[in-house]
C-alpha positions as CSV (number, residue, x, y, z in Angstrom):
1,M,61.3,61.6,-87.6
2,N,60.7,58.9,-85.0
3,N,63.7,56.5,-84.7
4,K,62.2,54.4,-81.9
5,P,62.2,50.7,-82.7
6,K,58.9,49.1,-83.2
7,K,58.3,45.6,-81.8
8,I,56.3,43.3,-84.1
9,K,54.0,41.1,-82.1
10,T,53.1,37.7,-83.7
11,A,49.8,36.0,-83.1
12,N,51.3,33.1,-81.1
13,E,53.5,35.3,-78.9
14,P,52.3,35.9,-75.4
15,N,52.0,39.4,-74.0
16,R,55.2,40.0,-72.1
17,G,54.3,43.5,-70.9
18,P,55.6,47.0,-71.8
19,V,59.1,47.5,-73.1
20,L,61.3,49.6,-70.9
21,K,64.7,51.2,-71.7
22,L,67.4,51.3,-69.1
23,K,70.7,53.0,-70.1
24,G,70.3,52.0,-73.7
25,K,69.4,48.5,-72.9
26,R,66.1,46.9,-73.8
27,V,64.3,45.4,-70.8
28,V,61.0,43.5,-70.9
29,T,59.0,43.4,-67.7
30,N,57.7,40.1,-66.5
31,S,54.0,40.4,-66.1
32,P,52.2,37.4,-64.6
33,R,51.0,34.9,-67.2
34,H,47.6,33.5,-66.8
35,P,47.8,29.8,-66.2
36,R,46.2,27.4,-68.6
37,K,43.2,25.5,-67.7
38,G,44.1,22.8,-65.1
39,E,47.5,24.4,-64.5
40,N,48.6,25.8,-61.2
41,H,51.8,27.9,-61.3
42,A,51.3,29.7,-57.9
43,H,54.7,30.1,-56.2
44,P,54.1,31.5,-52.7
45,R,57.0,33.3,-51.0
46,R,58.9,31.3,-48.5
47,Q,57.9,32.0,-44.9
48,F,60.7,31.8,-42.4
49,T,58.4,31.8,-39.4
50,P,59.4,29.4,-36.6
51,P,57.2,26.3,-36.3
52,S,54.3,26.4,-34.0
53,V,54.6,24.3,-30.8
54,S,51.0,24.6,-29.7
55,V,49.1,21.4,-29.1
56,K,45.5,21.7,-30.0
57,P,43.1,19.0,-29.0
58,T,40.9,17.3,-31.7
59,E,38.2,14.7,-31.4
60,D,40.8,11.9,-31.7
61,S,43.7,13.6,-29.9
62,D,45.3,12.3,-26.7
63,M,44.6,15.5,-24.6
64,I,42.5,15.7,-21.5
65,Y,41.9,18.8,-19.5
66,G,40.0,20.0,-16.5
67,R,40.6,19.3,-12.8
68,H,38.3,16.3,-12.3
69,P,39.4,14.3,-15.4
70,V,43.1,14.9,-14.8
71,L,42.8,14.3,-11.0
72,T,41.0,11.0,-11.6
73,A,43.7,9.9,-14.1
74,L,46.4,10.8,-11.5
75,E,44.7,9.0,-8.6
76,N,44.3,5.9,-10.7
77,Q,48.0,6.1,-11.9
78,R,47.0,6.4,-15.5
79,E,50.0,6.6,-17.8
80,L,50.5,10.2,-18.7
81,N,53.1,11.5,-21.1
82,R,53.0,15.1,-20.2
83,I,51.2,17.5,-17.8
84,W,50.7,21.2,-18.3
85,V,49.7,22.9,-15.0
86,T,49.6,26.4,-13.6
87,S,51.9,27.1,-10.6
88,R,48.8,27.8,-8.4
89,L,47.3,24.4,-9.1
90,R,50.6,22.5,-9.1
91,Y,51.0,23.2,-5.4
92,D,47.4,22.6,-4.5
93,P,47.2,19.9,-1.8
94,R,44.9,17.8,-4.1
95,F,47.4,17.8,-6.9
96,H,50.9,18.3,-5.5
97,H,51.7,14.8,-4.2
98,L,50.1,13.1,-7.2
99,I,52.0,15.3,-9.7
100,L,55.3,14.5,-7.9
101,Q,54.4,10.8,-8.1
102,A,53.6,11.1,-11.8
103,K,57.0,12.8,-12.3
104,E,58.8,9.9,-10.7
105,N,57.0,7.6,-13.1
106,G,58.4,9.5,-16.1
107,T,55.7,12.1,-16.8
108,V,57.1,15.4,-18.0
109,I,55.7,18.3,-15.9
110,D,55.4,21.7,-17.5
111,E,54.6,24.7,-15.3
112,V,52.8,27.2,-17.5
113,D,50.7,30.3,-17.3
114,P,47.0,30.3,-18.1
115,K,47.5,31.9,-21.5
116,R,49.7,29.0,-22.5
117,L,47.0,26.6,-21.4
118,D,44.5,28.5,-23.4
119,Q,46.7,28.0,-26.5
120,I,47.2,24.3,-25.8
121,T,43.6,23.5,-25.3
122,D,42.3,25.8,-28.0
123,Q,40.5,28.1,-25.5
124,A,38.7,25.2,-23.7
125,N,37.7,25.3,-20.0
126,H,41.0,23.7,-18.8
127,Q,40.7,25.0,-15.2
128,G,44.4,25.3,-14.9
129,I,45.6,21.8,-16.0
130,A,45.8,19.6,-19.0
131,A,47.5,16.3,-19.7
132,Q,48.6,14.1,-22.6
133,I,47.5,10.6,-22.0
134,A,48.9,7.4,-23.3
135,P,46.8,5.3,-25.6
136,Y,43.8,3.6,-23.9
137,S,44.5,0.0,-22.9
138,Y,41.5,-2.2,-23.8
139,I,40.7,-5.4,-21.9
140,E,40.3,-8.7,-23.5
141,L,36.7,-10.0,-23.8
142,H,37.4,-13.2,-21.8
143,E,38.9,-11.1,-19.1
144,L,35.9,-8.8,-19.0
145,I,33.5,-11.8,-18.8
146,G,35.6,-13.3,-16.0
147,Q,35.6,-10.0,-14.0
148,A,31.9,-9.5,-14.5
149,K,31.0,-13.1,-13.4
150,S,32.7,-12.5,-10.1
151,V,29.7,-10.2,-9.2
152,T,26.2,-11.5,-8.6
153,D,23.9,-10.7,-11.5
154,P,26.4,-8.6,-13.5
155,V,25.5,-6.1,-16.3
156,I,27.6,-5.5,-19.4
157,V,26.8,-2.8,-21.9
158,V,27.4,-3.2,-25.6
159,A,27.6,-0.2,-27.9
160,D,26.7,-1.2,-31.4
161,G,28.2,1.4,-33.8
162,I,28.2,4.5,-31.6
163,T,30.2,7.0,-33.7
164,D,29.8,10.1,-31.5
165,P,32.4,10.2,-28.8
166,H,30.3,12.5,-26.7
167,N,27.5,9.9,-26.7
168,L,29.9,7.1,-26.0
169,G,31.5,9.0,-23.1
170,A,28.0,9.7,-21.6
171,I,27.0,6.1,-21.8
172,I,30.2,5.0,-20.0
173,R,29.6,7.6,-17.3
174,T,26.1,6.4,-16.7
175,A,26.9,2.7,-16.9
176,E,29.7,3.1,-14.3
177,A,27.6,5.3,-12.0
178,V,24.7,2.8,-11.8
179,G,27.0,-0.2,-11.2
180,A,27.5,-1.9,-14.6
181,Q,30.6,-4.1,-14.9
182,G,32.0,-3.0,-18.2
183,M,31.4,-2.3,-21.9
184,I,32.1,-3.9,-25.3
185,I,32.5,-1.8,-28.5
186,P,33.2,-3.0,-32.1
187,Q,36.5,-2.2,-33.7
188,R,35.1,-0.9,-36.9
189,R,32.6,1.8,-37.8
190,A,32.4,3.0,-34.2
191,S,34.2,5.5,-31.9
192,G,37.1,4.2,-29.9
193,I,38.2,5.6,-26.5
194,T,39.4,9.0,-27.5
195,S,40.3,11.9,-25.3
196,T,36.8,13.3,-25.9
197,V,35.3,10.1,-24.5
198,V,37.6,10.3,-21.5
199,K,36.6,13.9,-20.9
200,V,32.9,13.3,-21.2
201,A,33.1,10.2,-19.0
202,A,34.5,12.4,-16.3
203,G,36.8,9.9,-14.7
204,A,34.5,6.8,-15.0
205,L,36.9,5.0,-17.4
206,E,39.5,4.7,-14.6
207,N,37.2,2.1,-12.9
208,F,35.3,0.8,-15.9
209,P,36.8,-1.7,-18.3
210,V,36.1,-1.6,-22.0
211,A,36.7,-4.5,-24.5
212,R,37.1,-3.9,-28.2
213,V,36.1,-6.8,-30.5
214,V,36.5,-7.4,-34.2
215,N,33.2,-9.4,-34.6
216,L,30.4,-8.2,-32.4
217,S,28.0,-11.0,-33.2
218,R,30.6,-13.6,-32.2
219,A,31.2,-11.7,-29.0
220,L,27.5,-11.8,-28.2
221,E,27.4,-15.6,-28.8
222,E,30.4,-15.9,-26.4
223,L,28.4,-14.0,-23.8
224,K,25.5,-16.3,-24.2
225,E,27.7,-19.3,-23.7
226,A,28.9,-17.6,-20.4
227,G,25.3,-17.4,-19.2
228,F,24.3,-13.9,-20.1
229,W,20.9,-12.9,-21.5
230,I,21.1,-10.4,-24.4
231,Y,18.6,-7.5,-24.4
232,G,18.7,-5.1,-27.3
233,T,17.0,-1.7,-27.5
234,A,14.9,-1.0,-30.6
235,A,12.3,1.6,-31.2
236,D,9.9,-0.8,-32.9
237,A,10.3,-3.7,-30.4
238,S,7.1,-5.3,-29.1
239,E,8.3,-5.6,-25.5
240,P,8.1,-2.3,-23.5
241,L,11.0,-1.7,-21.2
242,H,9.0,-1.6,-17.9
243,T,7.2,-4.9,-18.6
244,V,10.4,-7.0,-19.0
245,S,11.8,-8.8,-15.9
246,F,15.6,-8.3,-15.8
247,R,17.1,-11.2,-13.8
248,G,20.5,-12.9,-13.8
249,P,23.6,-11.9,-15.8
250,I,22.5,-9.3,-18.4
251,V,23.9,-7.7,-21.6
252,L,22.3,-4.5,-22.7
253,V,22.9,-3.6,-26.3
254,I,22.5,0.0,-27.4
255,G,22.2,0.9,-31.1
256,S,23.8,3.7,-33.1
257,E,22.5,7.3,-33.1
258,G,20.9,7.1,-36.5
259,E,20.3,3.5,-37.6
260,G,19.8,1.8,-34.2
261,L,20.8,-1.9,-33.9
262,S,22.0,-3.6,-37.1
263,M,19.9,-6.5,-38.3
264,L,22.8,-8.9,-37.5
265,T,22.9,-7.7,-33.9
266,Q,19.1,-7.9,-33.5
267,R,19.2,-11.5,-34.5
268,S,21.9,-12.1,-31.9
269,C,19.6,-10.7,-29.1
270,D,17.4,-12.9,-26.9
271,V,14.9,-10.1,-26.3
272,L,14.3,-6.7,-28.0
273,V,12.8,-4.0,-25.8
274,S,11.5,-0.5,-26.5
275,I,11.1,2.7,-24.5
276,P,7.4,3.9,-24.9
277,L,7.3,7.5,-26.1
278,L,4.1,9.5,-25.7
279,G,5.3,12.8,-27.3
280,K,5.8,13.6,-30.9
281,T,9.6,13.0,-30.8
282,P,10.2,9.7,-32.7
283,S,13.3,8.6,-30.9
284,L,15.8,9.2,-28.1
285,N,19.5,10.1,-28.0
286,A,21.6,6.9,-27.6
287,S,23.0,8.0,-24.3
288,V,19.6,9.0,-22.9
289,A,18.1,5.7,-24.0
290,S,20.9,3.7,-22.4
291,G,20.5,5.7,-19.1
292,M,16.8,4.9,-19.0
293,A,17.2,1.2,-19.7
294,L,20.1,0.9,-17.2
295,Y,18.1,2.6,-14.5
296,E,15.1,0.3,-15.1
297,I,17.4,-2.8,-14.7
298,F,18.8,-1.6,-11.4
299,R,15.5,-0.2,-10.2
300,Q,14.0,-3.7,-10.5
301,R,16.9,-5.2,-8.7
302,A,16.6,-2.7,-5.9
303,V,12.9,-3.4,-5.5
304,N,13.6,-7.2,-5.2
305,T,16.4,-6.7,-2.7
306,L,15.6,-7.1,1.0
307,Y,17.4,-4.4,3.1
308,L,17.6,-5.6,6.7
309,D,18.3,-2.1,8.0
310,K,15.0,-0.9,6.5
311,L,12.8,-3.5,8.1
312,P,10.5,-2.2,10.9
313,K,11.9,-2.9,14.4
314,P,9.9,-5.1,16.6
315,L,8.0,-3.4,19.4
């Protein structure tokens, strides 16, 4: 005769798992219950691992790395919160005095090994040094106009909705290299001056002012009042770039990567110019287009400049 107790299971009772006996006591095992639809009863175990102290750069982080960007920031006394550097590079003659000067100005200097720098920069090509920069300090529009007007026939670049920081950094690098006086960017729907922009610009931002404005159309009108002619680049413009005579104070407006110049910005331009393309590629990268347009502007001015040292000497 079997005297084992039988458990009666009702229709509404959940399955609690097999019944176990432990020293005469009835124990019911707790099998995991399937959550109802829309329910989440996951309870992960607590992890008592120490918090990570690694600093990984992102597109909008404040990290720059590489010898040239950090060296340029140090030479121009850019405000730096922290520097991570290998012992070999710290005592390099190019860096040693500048790092000491930055330390006196309040920058924290961490001497680390290359593996630590790999971790901080997420395996990037840091070349033995990285730095955490302070937020970029934009110039006011009226200050930029005043500085530009102190030069004969100044050139200011306007980036209309450039969202890719790599493109923005490349445009800044080219503009500074050919001799432009500054840049204007909109505050909304566009990339700001992030660490990626600083890295791609390769030190150009230390000598190249950037103004950030709320209303780009209003800024263009202010530039017109200051005597600038506004030239916008557009793929379907009727004026080819090489047929336009660029004279006097100039503003070159570059459109976004996908949509180009907005209609509102186009209406604010005095002249719309295009870059003739003979291949099957329908358009150019924004940074490439700006480089070609800037080169044509300064090429024309070089042709029209009389260099006394190049004149033939009298016999």
